[in-house]
KOLKOLTI-131515 format. One line per 8 residues: number of its first residue (from 1); for each residue x negated, y, z negated of N, C-alpha, C. Coordinates in nm, 4 decimals, always signed. Each point is the difference from the previous one (the first is absolute). Layout:
BEGIN
NUM	X/Y/Z/X/Y/Z/X/Y/Z ~ ...
//
This chain:
BEGIN
1	+4.1730/-0.6051/+5.8859/-0.0232/+0.1548/-0.0372/-0.1149/+0.0172/-0.1058 ~ -0.0034/-0.1141/-0.1135/-0.0604/-0.0041/-0.1053/-0.1458/-0.0480/+0.0312 ~ -0.0158/-0.0637/+0.1087/-0.1337/-0.0325/+0.0727/-0.0762/+0.1286/+0.0372 ~ +0.1062/+0.0551/+0.0708/-0.0762/+0.1512/+0.0857/-0.0316/+0.0673/-0.1317 ~ +0.0796/+0.0207/-0.1001/-0.0601/+0.1187/-0.1056/-0.1097/-0.0675/-0.0708 ~ -0.0140/-0.1381/-0.0272/-0.1298/-0.0584/-0.0451/-0.1099/+0.0532/+0.0824 ~ +0.0201/-0.0320/+0.1342/-0.1484/+0.0369/+0.0789/-0.0018/+0.1457/+0.0176 ~ +0.0882/+0.0577/+0.0136/-0.0617/+0.1446/+0.0059/-0.0457/+0.0700/-0.1533
9	+0.0597/-0.0708/-0.0837/-0.0622/+0.0635/-0.1530/-0.1701/-0.0600/+0.0052 ~ -0.0177/-0.1193/+0.0715/-0.1582/-0.0373/+0.0013/-0.0465/+0.0987/+0.0785 ~ +0.0531/+0.0469/+0.1052/-0.0918/+0.0797/+0.1052/-0.0108/+0.1470/-0.0791 ~ +0.1057/+0.0219/-0.0611/-0.0279/+0.1316/-0.0795/-0.0952/+0.0128/-0.1166 ~ -0.0271/-0.1170/-0.0446/-0.1110/+0.0059/-0.1148/-0.1290/-0.0035/+0.1121 ~ +0.0019/-0.0700/+0.1196/-0.1390/+0.0177/+0.0531/-0.0232/+0.1488/+0.0407 ~ +0.0881/+0.0655/+0.0703/+0.0024/+0.1153/+0.0600/-0.0508/+0.0882/-0.1507 ~ +0.0806/-0.0004/-0.0940/-0.0427/+0.0802/-0.1301/-0.1378/-0.0431/-0.0417
17	-0.0679/-0.1021/+0.0173/-0.1436/-0.0101/-0.0476/-0.0715/+0.0730/+0.0985 ~ +0.0138/-0.0341/+0.1348/-0.0582/+0.0583/+0.0907/-0.0148/+0.1604/-0.0180 ~ +0.1176/+0.0484/-0.0136/+0.0141/+0.1385/-0.0277/-0.1054/+0.0753/-0.1262 ~ +0.0000/-0.0878/-0.0641/-0.0784/+0.0612/-0.1429/-0.1441/-0.0514/+0.0530 ~ -0.0435/-0.0935/+0.0518/-0.1326/-0.0268/+0.0301/-0.0230/+0.1156/+0.1110 ~ +0.0503/+0.0576/+0.0860/-0.0414/+0.0931/+0.1256/+0.0101/+0.1082/-0.0883 ~ +0.0859/+0.0389/-0.0808/-0.0189/+0.1368/-0.0696/-0.1383/+0.0081/-0.0737 ~ -0.0044/-0.1356/-0.0754/-0.1568/+0.0069/-0.0973/-0.1057/+0.0233/+0.0982
25	+0.0137/-0.0502/+0.1419/-0.1100/+0.0184/+0.0805/-0.0496/+0.1074/+0.0550 ~ +0.1149/+0.0932/-0.0072/-0.0289/+0.1443/+0.0576/-0.0882/+0.0748/-0.0753 ~ -0.0914/+0.1004/+0.0883/-0.0944/+0.0719/-0.0940/+0.0615/+0.1030/-0.0386 ~ -0.0530/+0.0565/-0.1201/+0.0610/+0.1254/-0.0598/-0.0754/+0.1286/+0.0488 ~ +0.0544/+0.0837/-0.0252/-0.0669/+0.1384/+0.0494/-0.1084/+0.0054/-0.0745 ~ -0.0162/+0.0128/-0.1118/-0.1283/+0.0138/-0.0838/-0.0824/-0.1372/-0.0009 ~ -0.1265/-0.0232/+0.0557/-0.0780/-0.1353/+0.0015/-0.0805/-0.0159/-0.1280 ~ +0.0982/+0.0018/-0.0821/-0.0617/-0.0205/-0.1595/-0.0136/-0.1785/-0.0005
33	+0.0669/-0.0268/-0.0957/-0.0233/-0.1410/-0.0581/+0.1015/-0.1032/+0.1012 ~ +0.0429/+0.0557/+0.1159/+0.0959/-0.0561/+0.0886/-0.1013/-0.1263/+0.0655 ~ -0.1254/+0.0538/+0.0550/-0.0785/-0.0969/+0.0729/-0.0370/-0.1365/-0.0752 ~ +0.0029/+0.0171/-0.1065/-0.0326/-0.1140/-0.1033/+0.1414/-0.0995/+0.0230 ~ +0.1026/+0.0720/+0.0213/+0.1117/-0.1128/+0.0373/+0.0117/-0.0735/+0.0997 ~ -0.0842/+0.0287/+0.0949/+0.0092/-0.0834/+0.1479/+0.0383/+0.0897/+0.0860 ~ +0.0539/+0.1071/+0.0053/+0.0492/+0.0907/+0.1142/-0.1366/+0.0560/+0.0905 ~ -0.1211/-0.0222/-0.0611/-0.1346/+0.0264/+0.1063/+0.0269/-0.1011/+0.0906
41	+0.0311/-0.1368/-0.0288/-0.0265/-0.1312/+0.0861/+0.1017/+0.0561/+0.1216 ~ +0.1207/+0.0475/+0.0185/+0.0609/+0.0138/+0.0807/-0.0304/+0.0725/+0.1112 ~ -0.1052/+0.1027/-0.0330/-0.0649/+0.0687/+0.0994/-0.0666/-0.1142/+0.1184 ~ -0.0576/-0.0587/-0.0660/-0.1032/-0.0806/+0.0926/+0.1012/-0.1210/+0.0910 ~ +0.1206/-0.0012/-0.0707/+0.0806/-0.0869/+0.0809/+0.0846/+0.0403/+0.1228 ~ +0.0426/+0.1395/-0.0357/+0.0930/+0.0575/+0.1189/-0.0718/+0.1014/+0.0486 ~ -0.1123/+0.0429/-0.0392/-0.1022/+0.1135/+0.0664/+0.0593/+0.1164/-0.0900 ~ +0.0079/+0.1118/+0.1249/+0.0232/+0.1228/-0.0279/+0.1701/+0.0272/-0.0306
49	+0.0729/-0.0928/+0.0497/+0.1249/+0.0219/-0.0079/+0.0773/-0.0830/-0.0752 ~ -0.0795/-0.0093/-0.1465/+0.0655/-0.0595/-0.1199/+0.1075/+0.0709/-0.0335 ~ -0.0126/+0.1112/-0.0167/+0.1284/+0.0944/-0.0450/+0.0978/-0.0140/+0.0745 ~ +0.0205/-0.0028/+0.1369/+0.1272/-0.0334/+0.0851/+0.0485/-0.1110/-0.0072 ~ -0.0974/-0.1351/-0.0363/+0.0681/-0.1208/+0.0068/+0.0416/-0.0234/-0.0916 ~ -0.0223/+0.0422/-0.1324/+0.0529/-0.0215/-0.1333/+0.1052/+0.0959/-0.0063 ~ +0.0008/+0.1123/+0.0587/+0.1502/+0.0826/-0.0134/+0.0870/-0.0459/+0.0526 ~ -0.0264/-0.0530/+0.1195/+0.1034/-0.0611/+0.0943/+0.0697/-0.1307/-0.0543
57	-0.1206/-0.0869/-0.0588/+0.0676/-0.1367/-0.0892/+0.0529/+0.0508/-0.1222 ~ +0.0087/+0.1064/-0.0613/+0.0669/+0.0296/-0.1063/+0.1217/+0.0566/+0.0375 ~ +0.0072/+0.0851/+0.1259/+0.1249/+0.0270/+0.0122/+0.1197/-0.0980/+0.0488 ~ -0.0699/-0.0954/+0.0834/+0.0943/-0.1147/+0.0452/+0.0253/-0.0822/-0.1062 ~ -0.0820/-0.0518/-0.0768/+0.0433/-0.0729/-0.1126/+0.0934/+0.0475/-0.0878 ~ +0.0043/+0.1437/-0.0311/+0.0824/+0.0590/-0.0783/+0.1468/+0.0105/+0.0591 ~ -0.0016/+0.0113/+0.1383/+0.1123/-0.0048/+0.0776/+0.0628/-0.1299/-0.0024 ~ -0.0764/-0.0827/-0.0081/+0.0494/-0.1518/+0.0243/+0.0437/-0.0486/-0.1492
65	-0.0507/+0.0652/-0.1071/+0.0246/-0.0399/-0.1239/+0.1535/+0.0796/-0.0350 ~ +0.0465/+0.1215/+0.0342/+0.1014/+0.0394/-0.0145/+0.1163/-0.0801/+0.0730 ~ -0.0491/-0.0025/+0.1102/+0.0998/-0.0928/+0.1107/+0.0753/-0.1281/-0.0531 ~ -0.1264/-0.1013/-0.0658/+0.0161/-0.1104/-0.0586/+0.0903/+0.0159/-0.1311 ~ -0.0405/+0.0969/-0.0581/+0.0568/+0.0294/-0.1313/+0.1482/+0.0586/+0.0076 ~ +0.0292/+0.0696/+0.1180/+0.1597/+0.0291/+0.0167/+0.0632/-0.1009/+0.0626 ~ -0.0592/-0.0891/+0.0552/+0.0564/-0.1200/+0.0558/+0.0745/-0.1093/-0.0972 ~ -0.1236/-0.0095/-0.1130/+0.0383/-0.0953/-0.0703/+0.1201/+0.0668/-0.1145
73	-0.0190/+0.1410/-0.0089/+0.1178/+0.0557/-0.0985/+0.1361/-0.0505/+0.0737 ~ -0.0113/+0.0459/+0.1413/+0.1630/-0.0301/+0.0496/+0.0169/-0.1584/+0.0234 ~ -0.0833/-0.0567/-0.0028/+0.0389/-0.1561/+0.0129/+0.0326/-0.0594/-0.1488 ~ -0.0536/+0.0550/-0.0911/+0.0142/-0.0132/-0.1468/+0.1807/+0.0279/-0.0466 ~ +0.0141/+0.0916/+0.0790/+0.1459/+0.0994/-0.0095/+0.0843/-0.1062/+0.0432 ~ -0.0134/-0.0352/+0.1543/+0.0789/-0.0666/+0.0655/-0.0008/-0.1474/-0.0492 ~ -0.0651/-0.0679/-0.0457/-0.0135/-0.0749/-0.0749/+0.1023/-0.0411/-0.1097 ~ -0.0339/+0.1075/-0.0783/+0.0890/+0.0103/-0.1398/+0.1223/+0.0258/+0.0074
81	+0.0507/+0.0818/+0.1497/+0.1248/+0.0249/+0.0029/+0.0837/-0.1190/+0.0738 ~ -0.0420/-0.0879/+0.0584/+0.0362/-0.1246/+0.0816/+0.0182/-0.1020/-0.1333 ~ -0.0944/-0.0053/-0.0876/-0.0068/-0.1013/-0.1014/+0.1124/+0.0300/-0.0846 ~ +0.0237/+0.1386/-0.0392/+0.0973/+0.0226/-0.0865/+0.1554/-0.0372/+0.0638 ~ -0.0005/+0.0205/+0.1235/+0.1436/-0.0315/+0.0575/+0.0210/-0.1483/+0.0064 ~ -0.1172/-0.0832/-0.0049/+0.0183/-0.1471/+0.0130/+0.0424/-0.0452/-0.1571 ~ -0.0871/+0.0353/-0.0873/+0.0382/-0.0303/-0.1283/+0.1297/+0.0631/-0.0676 ~ +0.0615/+0.0875/+0.0504/+0.1149/+0.0569/-0.0494/+0.1163/-0.0895/+0.0349
89	-0.0163/-0.0844/+0.0804/+0.1202/-0.0901/+0.0507/+0.0022/-0.1021/-0.0930 ~ +0.1546/-0.0251/-0.0559/+0.0134/-0.1254/-0.1063/-0.0212/-0.1164/+0.0832 ~ -0.0580/-0.0959/-0.0538/-0.0263/-0.1412/+0.0756/+0.1407/-0.0812/-0.0234 ~ +0.0522/-0.0496/+0.0811/+0.1123/-0.0973/+0.0013/-0.0184/-0.1308/-0.0272 ~ +0.0547/-0.0507/-0.1300/-0.0570/-0.1553/-0.0276/+0.1347/-0.0566/-0.0168 ~ +0.0178/-0.1231/+0.0740/+0.1155/-0.0655/-0.0169/-0.0483/-0.1089/-0.0888 ~ +0.1046/+0.0058/-0.1058/-0.0053/-0.1398/-0.1114/+0.0641/-0.0831/+0.0437 ~ -0.0473/-0.1486/-0.0354/+0.0426/-0.0879/+0.0355/+0.1444/-0.0467/-0.0831
97	+0.1108/-0.0908/+0.0598/+0.1190/+0.0119/-0.0595/-0.0301/-0.1098/-0.1033 ~ +0.0454/+0.0336/-0.1079/-0.0064/-0.1108/-0.1358/+0.1633/-0.0646/+0.0237 ~ -0.0304/-0.1467/-0.0336/+0.1357/-0.0236/+0.0015/+0.0493/+0.0043/-0.1506 ~ +0.1585/+0.0325/+0.0214/+0.0930/+0.0145/-0.1529/-0.0043/-0.1371/-0.0280 ~ -0.0294/+0.0082/-0.1660/+0.0206/-0.1319/-0.0723/+0.1318/+0.0054/-0.0378 ~ +0.0634/-0.1190/+0.0088/+0.1587/-0.0399/-0.0442/+0.0387/+0.0076/-0.1366 ~ +0.0723/+0.0758/-0.0274/+0.0225/-0.0040/-0.1480/+0.0682/-0.1345/-0.0335 ~ -0.0090/-0.0575/-0.1104/+0.0359/-0.1263/-0.0373/+0.1060/+0.0453/-0.1197
105	+0.1392/-0.0434/+0.0323/+0.0653/+0.0194/-0.1162/+0.0546/-0.1244/-0.0719 ~ -0.0076/+0.0050/-0.1351/+0.0079/-0.1328/-0.0674/+0.1691/-0.0274/-0.0330
//
């Protein structure tokens, strides 16, 4: 279970970075200094459908981000509940028998 949580946390980090990059690549409504940040090059890559491609990528990555985040939340709750149950049991330890020393009477 711990391995799956680590793998999905790693995937969540990549999805969040991708989401940030896709949002930054989108063209703003006002064509001011945004072209200097690189969104102008996206038009030559995807053609006239740049807005649609980036909008769909943003929506899909946001949905994936929320699904993975909620899944990790549930996995952490499941792990903490089962870990508390296992830790609440008292361990049974058997002590070795010690020989009785005979008392010497003078």
